[in-house]
PADO-993694 format. One record per residue: residue in three letters; y negated, x, z negated of N, C-alpha, C in turn. Coordinates in steps of 0.1 Angstrom, whole numbers, plus 5000, padded with zeros to 4 digits. Layout:
// residues N
ALAYXZYXZYXZ ...
// end
This chain:
// residues 77
MET363725596325364125696327364425756344 LEU364525916342364425936355366325996357 ALA366626016366367826086367367826206378 THR368826246374369026396387370826396387 GLU370726526394372526516397372526686395 PHE373726676385373926776380375426786382 ASN375926896390377626886396377926786404 GLY377426686409378026626412377726466406 CYS377726476395377026336383375626306383 CYS375226196385374426156377373926166365 VAL372626256362372726276344371126196341 MET370726176331369826066326368826196317 GLU367726186326366726306320366226256306 LYS366026326297365526316286363826366287 LYS363226256278361926306270361626376260 ILE361326526265361426626252359826656247 LEU359526636236358326646230358726806219 ILE357926926226357427026216356326996210 VAL356727066197355327056185355527196181 ASP354527276184354427436181352827496183 ASP352127586176351127586182351027716185 GLU351927786185352027936190352127956202 GLU351527946213351727956230352728066238 VAL353228136228354528226231355628116232 ALA355628046216357327976215356627896223 ILE355927746227355827696237356327726251 ALA355827826251356527846272357727886268 SER358227946257360027986260360827846258 ILE360427766253361027656248360527576260 ALA359727536262359627466275360027496288 LYS360527616288361227706299362527616305 LEU363027626290364627606287364727446288 THR363527386282363727196283363527156297 SER362727216302362327166319363427136327 GLN364527216323366027216330366427086325 ILE366027006314366926876311366226756309 GLY364826776309364026666311362826686311 GLU362026586311360226606311359826646296 THR359326746296358626826284357126766285 TYR357226726269355626726267355226826254 ILE353826856250353726956242352526856234 ALA352826876218351826886210351527016204 ARG350027086198349727156192349727136178 THR349626986174349426956157350026836155 ALA349926846143350826726136350426596138 GLN348726586139348126476146348326406159 ASP348426526166349226526184350326506183 ALA351126516177352626466176352826366170 LEU352426296164352326156159351726066168 ALA350726106175350425996182351226006199 MET351326126200352526086212353326036208 THR354426096200355426006196355725846195 TYR354525796196354225666195353825636209 ASN353225696219352825686232354125696244 ILE354825836238356025836246357325816242 GLU357625786233358625756226359825876230 PRO359825966223360626086232361726076226 ASP363026146234364526146229364726256219 ILE363826366223364126456215363026546207 ILE362926556199361426616189362126806183 LEU361326866193361927006188359926996176 LEU360227046166359027046159359027146146 ASP358027226152357527356139357427346128 LEU357627416118357527326103356127356099 GLY355627516104354327556102353427506107 LEU352827386110351727346117350127346113 PRO349027356120347827426115347527326103 ASP347227176108347227096102347827026091 PHE349027026089349926946078351127036080 ASP352127036068353427056072354126986076 GLY355027046089355927016097356726896087 PHE357326966079357826876073357426706066 LYS356126716068355426596064355526506077 VAL355526536087355426486101357026386101 ILE358126466096359726386096359226266090 HIS358826276074358526176069358026016071 ILE356926056083355825926084356725926091 
// end
């Protein structure tokens, strides 16, 4: 995990996974999350599940209306 300095303190950066199929939402959220950690993007539930196992994110921001299946199903898997 990466560390950055914030107001003289060492802060551990988080791995953040954004799961959304809308480019405007992705861009807006990624702009905010890039300030606190390394941001990854998945545009489908299937991609999100694969990335979750590969990168082991600290935070997942999940859209509930995904094109391949409901975001609630992702939560239960």
